[in-house]
C-alpha positions in Angstrom: -38.7 64.6 248.3 -37.2 62.4 245.6 -37.5 63.0 241.9 -37.4 59.9 239.8 -36.2 59.8 236.2 -38.4 57.3 234.3 -38.4 56.7 230.5 -36.9 60.2 229.8 -40.2 61.8 231.2 -38.9 63.0 234.6 -41.4 65.9 234.6 -44.4 63.5 234.9 -43.2 61.8 237.9 -42.1 65.2 239.4 -45.7 66.3 238.8 -47.1 63.4 240.8 -44.8 64.0 243.8 -47.4 66.3 245.3 -49.7 63.3 245.7 -47.2 61.7 248.2 -47.9 64.4 250.8 -51.0 63.5 252.8 -53.6 66.3 253.6 -52.8 66.2 257.4 -49.1 66.7 256.8 -49.5 69.7 254.4 -51.8 71.3 256.9 -49.6 70.6 260.0 -46.3 71.5 258.3 -47.3 74.2 255.9 -50.5 75.5 257.2 -52.2 75.2 253.9 -54.6 72.8 252.1 -53.2 70.1 249.9 -53.1 71.1 246.2 -55.0 68.6 244.0 -53.9 67.6 240.6 -56.9 69.3 239.1 -56.1 72.6 240.7 -52.4 72.2 239.6 -53.5 71.4 236.0 -55.9 74.4 236.0 -53.1 76.7 236.9 -50.2 75.3 234.8 -52.1 73.7 231.9 -50.1 70.5 231.8 -52.7 68.2 230.3 -55.2 68.5 227.5 -58.9 69.2 228.2 -60.6 65.9 228.5 -57.7 64.0 230.0 -58.7 61.5 232.8 -56.9 63.1 235.7 -58.6 60.7 238.1 -56.7 57.8 236.5 -53.4 59.7 236.8 -54.0 60.7 240.4 -54.8 57.0 241.3 -51.4 55.9 240.0 -49.8 58.8 241.9 -51.4 57.9 245.2 -50.3 54.2 244.7 -46.7 55.5 245.4 -47.9 57.1 248.7 -46.6 54.3 250.9 -44.4 55.0 253.9 -42.1 52.0 253.4 -41.4 53.2 249.9 -40.8 56.8 250.7 -38.5 56.1 253.7 -36.4 53.2 252.6 -36.6 52.5 248.9 -35.8 55.7 247.0 -32.4 54.4 246.0 -33.7 51.1 244.7 -36.6 52.7 242.8 -34.3 55.2 241.3 -31.9 52.5 240.1 -34.7 50.4 238.7 -36.0 53.4 236.7 -32.5 54.1 235.5 -32.0 50.7 234.1 -35.6 50.2 232.9 -35.6 50.4 229.0 -38.1 49.9 226.2 -37.7 49.3 222.4 -37.1 53.1 221.9 -33.9 53.0 223.8 -30.7 53.3 221.7 -28.0 51.4 223.7 -24.5 50.1 222.7 -24.6 47.3 225.3 -28.3 46.5 226.0 -27.3 43.1 227.6 -25.3 44.9 230.3 -28.2 47.2 231.1 -30.5 44.3 231.5 -28.0 42.6 233.7 -27.7 45.6 235.9 -31.5 45.7 236.2 -31.5 42.1 237.3 -28.9 42.9 240.0 -31.1 45.7 241.3 -34.0 43.2 241.7 -31.7 40.7 243.3 -30.4 43.3 245.7 -34.0 44.3 246.4 -34.7 40.8 247.8 -31.7 41.0 250.1 -32.7 44.6 251.3 -36.3 43.3 252.1 -34.9 40.7 254.4 -32.4 43.0 256.1 -34.1 46.5 256.0 -37.7 45.5 255.3 -37.6 47.4 251.9 -39.9 46.6 249.1 -39.7 43.2 247.6 -38.5 42.5 244.0 -42.2 42.1 243.0 -43.1 45.3 244.8 -40.3 47.1 243.0 -41.5 45.8 239.5 -45.0 46.9 240.3 -43.8 50.4 241.2 -41.8 50.8 238.1 -44.7 49.6 236.0 -47.0 52.0 237.7 -44.6 54.9 237.1 -44.4 53.9 233.4 -48.1 54.2 233.1 -47.9 57.7 234.5 -45.1 58.6 232.0 -47.2 57.2 229.1 -50.3 59.2 230.4 -48.2 62.3 230.6 -46.7 61.9 227.1 -50.2 61.2 225.7 -52.0 64.0 227.1 -49.5 66.7 227.5 -50.7 69.9 225.8 -48.2 70.1 223.0 -50.3 72.2 220.7 -49.0 75.1 222.9 -45.3 74.9 222.1 -44.4 78.2 223.5 -45.6 77.2 227.0 -44.0 73.7 226.6 -40.7 75.3 225.9 -40.9 77.6 228.8 -41.6 74.8 231.2 -38.8 72.8 229.7 -36.5 75.7 230.5 -37.4 75.4 234.1 -36.5 71.7 234.3 -33.1 70.4 235.5 -31.3 69.7 232.2 -30.1 66.2 231.9 -26.7 65.5 230.3 -26.6 65.3 226.5 -25.5 61.7 226.0 -23.4 60.1 223.2 -26.3 57.8 222.5 -28.7 60.7 222.0 -26.2 62.4 219.8 -25.8 59.4 217.6 -29.5 59.0 217.3 -29.9 62.6 216.3 -27.1 62.5 213.7 -28.8 59.5 212.2 -32.1 61.4 211.9 -30.3 64.3 210.4 -28.7 62.0 207.8 -32.2 60.5 207.0 -33.5 64.1 206.7 -30.8 65.1 204.2 -31.2 62.0 202.2 -35.0 62.3 201.9 -34.8 66.0 201.2 -32.3 65.5 198.4 -34.1 62.6 196.9 -36.7 65.0 195.3 -35.7 67.0 192.3 -37.1 70.3 191.5 -36.4 69.9 187.9 -34.8 72.0 185.1 -37.7 74.5 184.6 -37.4 75.6 188.3 -33.6 75.9 188.1 -33.8 77.9 184.9 -36.5 80.2 186.1 -34.6 80.8 189.4 -31.4 81.7 187.5 -33.3 83.9 184.9 -34.9 85.8 187.8 -31.5 87.3 188.5 -31.6 88.7 185.0 -35.0 90.4 185.7 -37.0 87.8 183.8 -40.4 87.5 185.6 -41.2 84.0 187.2 -43.7 81.9 185.5 -47.2 81.4 187.0 -46.6 77.8 187.9 -43.2 78.6 189.6 -44.5 78.7 193.1 -46.8 75.8 192.7 -44.0 73.6 191.3 -41.7 74.4 194.3 -44.4 73.8 196.9 -45.2 70.4 195.2 -41.5 69.5 195.5 -41.3 70.7 199.2 -44.6 68.7 200.0 -43.1 65.5 198.6 -39.9 66.1 200.5 -41.9 66.4 203.7 -43.7 63.2 203.0 -40.3 61.3 202.5 -38.8 62.9 205.7 -41.8 61.6 207.6 -41.5 58.2 205.9 -38.1 57.8 207.4 -39.6 57.4 210.9 -41.1 54.0 211.9 -43.6 55.8 214.0 -45.1 57.1 210.8 -44.7 54.1 208.6 -46.5 51.8 211.1 -49.7 53.8 210.3 -52.0 52.5 207.6 -51.4 53.9 204.1 -54.5 56.0 204.5 -53.5 57.4 207.8 -50.0 58.2 206.5 -51.6 60.4 203.8 -54.1 61.9 206.2 -51.5 62.9 208.7 -49.1 64.1 206.1 -51.6 66.5 204.8 -52.6 67.6 208.3 -49.1 68.8 209.0 -48.1 69.8 205.5 -48.8 73.5 205.9 -46.5 73.6 209.0 -43.6 71.7 207.2 -43.9 74.0 204.1 -43.9 77.1 206.3 -40.7 76.0 208.0 -38.9 75.2 204.6 -40.1 78.4 203.0 -38.9 80.4 206.0 -35.5 78.7 205.8 -35.2 79.7 202.0 -36.3 83.3 202.8 -33.7 83.5 205.6 -30.8 82.8 203.1 -28.9 86.1 202.2 -28.2 85.4 198.5 -29.8 84.1 195.4 -26.9 81.6 195.1 -27.7 80.1 198.5 -31.4 79.9 197.6 -30.6 78.0 194.4 -28.4 75.5 196.2 -31.2 75.1 198.9 -33.7 74.1 196.1 -31.5 71.5 194.4 -32.0 67.8 194.8 -29.5 65.1 194.2 -30.5 64.5 190.5 -30.5 68.4 189.9 -26.9 68.4 191.1 -26.0 65.4 188.9 -27.8 66.4 185.7 -27.5 70.2 185.7 -24.3 70.8 187.4 -22.4 71.8 184.2 -25.1 74.3 183.3 -25.5 76.1 186.7 -22.1 75.7 188.4 -20.6 78.6 186.3 -23.5 80.8 187.3 -23.1 80.0 191.0 -19.3 80.4 190.9 -19.1 83.7 188.9 -22.4 85.5 189.4 -24.0 87.0 192.4 -27.7 86.0 191.9 -30.4 88.3 193.1 -32.2 87.2 196.3 -35.8 86.2 195.8 -38.3 87.5 198.4 -41.7 86.0 199.3 -43.5 88.7 197.4 -41.5 87.8 194.3 -42.3 84.1 194.4 -45.9 84.4 195.6 -47.8 87.6 194.8 -50.2 88.3 197.6 -54.1 89.0 197.2 -53.8 92.0 199.5 -51.4 94.0 201.7 -52.6 92.6 205.0 -51.9 89.0 203.9 -48.4 90.1 202.7 -47.7 91.7 206.0 -48.8 88.6 207.9 -46.6 86.4 205.8 -43.6 88.7 206.2 -44.1 88.9 209.9 -44.2 85.1 210.2 -41.1 84.8 208.1 -39.2 87.4 210.3 -40.1 85.4 213.5 -39.0 82.1 212.1 -35.9 83.6 210.5 -34.6 84.6 213.8 -34.2 80.9 214.8 -32.6 79.8 211.5 -29.1 80.1 212.9 -27.8 76.9 211.4 -28.9 73.8 209.5 -29.5 71.7 212.6 -32.1 74.2 213.9 -33.9 74.2 210.6 -34.0 70.4 210.5 -35.3 70.1 214.1 -38.0 72.8 213.4 -39.1 70.9 210.3 -39.3 67.7 212.3 -41.2 69.3 215.2 -43.6 70.7 212.7 -44.3 67.6 210.7 -44.9 65.5 213.8 -47.3 67.9 215.5 -49.6 65.6 217.4 -52.3 68.2 217.9 -53.3 67.7 214.2 -53.0 63.9 214.2 -56.1 62.5 212.9 -57.6 59.3 211.3 -57.9 55.8 213.0 -54.4 56.2 214.4 -55.6 58.9 216.8 -57.6 56.1 218.8 -54.5 53.8 219.1 -51.0 53.8 220.6 -49.7 55.0 217.3 -50.9 58.4 218.1 -48.9 58.4 221.3 -45.8 57.3 219.5 -46.2 60.3 217.0 -46.6 62.6 220.0 -43.6 61.1 221.7 -41.5 61.7 218.7 -42.4 65.4 218.5 -41.8 65.8 222.2 -38.3 64.2 221.7 -37.5 66.6 219.0 -38.8 69.6 221.1 -36.4 68.4 223.9 -33.4 68.3 221.5 -34.2 71.9 220.4 -34.0 73.0 224.1 -31.0 70.9 225.2 -28.7 70.7 222.2 -29.3 74.2 220.9 -29.8 76.2 224.1 -26.3 77.9 223.7 -26.9 78.8 220.1 -30.7 79.7 220.1 -32.6 81.0 223.1 -35.8 79.5 224.3 -37.6 82.8 223.7 -36.4 82.8 220.1 -37.5 79.3 219.5 -40.9 80.0 221.0 -41.2 83.0 218.6 -40.2 80.8 215.7 -42.8 78.2 216.5 -45.5 80.8 216.7 -44.3 82.3 213.4 -44.5 78.9 211.8 -48.1 78.5 212.8 -48.9 81.9 211.4 -47.2 81.1 208.0 -48.9 77.8 207.9 -52.3 79.5 208.1 -51.5 81.8 205.1 -50.0 79.0 203.1 -52.9 76.7 203.8 -55.5 79.3 202.8 -53.7 80.4 199.7 -52.3 77.1 198.3 -53.7 74.1 200.1 -57.5 74.6 200.0 -59.3 72.1 197.7 
């Protein structure tokens, strides 16, 4: 049985492979009834409730042609390998297109000699598989990140390419620029420093910091064309929908830092560094500042809420091994497709947002697997959701 890689979503085509085994074959060879897509989805939960599985199954059955299965696997694989879209980041796109043209040219010769699929058949096959990939990306149940990460671990990991590394490094640069572009202001800096001298924090301290973090989240999202293509109203709507998740991740990162000095540096924006460096540099260099806990910055209404918040922080803190992990967790949280709302949800823009989150989740698994375990990441994502619920209830209710 061949597994084709198409558009980076090799899982989706793997899931359709079962449809290529006719009922009679499965009964004769395996002594069992054929597993339908509905049964498979009921067991594994690949797709969201309400997804049109009949449509997906129709595309899968279209691949169930003996001539394709016996003689065209190599050609189909090569066509999928060189098929690209506007998301692809390539150093030499013309060469890739030329290779695809050569595959189609070779298909014409192979059809004459070996009776393989024609060039036009091959194009139809690739187009059909791309529809399956898009369906898979649009309907995969990403609101359950723990299950998704577990399934990712079971896949055959693809090599981590230089193009992907270049793309991700650019995203990290955009993240850093957007984060630093928002200043926390002199009042927050002074209160943070004075806290080390046992001066109580002001009533507006936490609100001011959260406002700063919220704007940083908006600017991070705005560095992505998948977000800026939305209408202004939908941008605001979806920023607010995922804001509590983004804030939870940033707060968890600040809480994971071991010293007050590290926490102050984490707060500073570019203007803060420029305008106030002469004032706070001596403090950071010569003084060990007191670390601020969540209870210090945000008094809880009751002990149960405080314990829930601290439990969530502990879960997320386990995954905060480095800055890259932090940035990826923020990006996964901000582009959470399960909360996407507004007119974009009925258009292809919703799919692009979902694809973006899935891409960042994939980076979490593949790039960081040697530093952070899948189980730790799953626990962190669960902790982020718990933190977000507390933050939303306490600070974001209108």
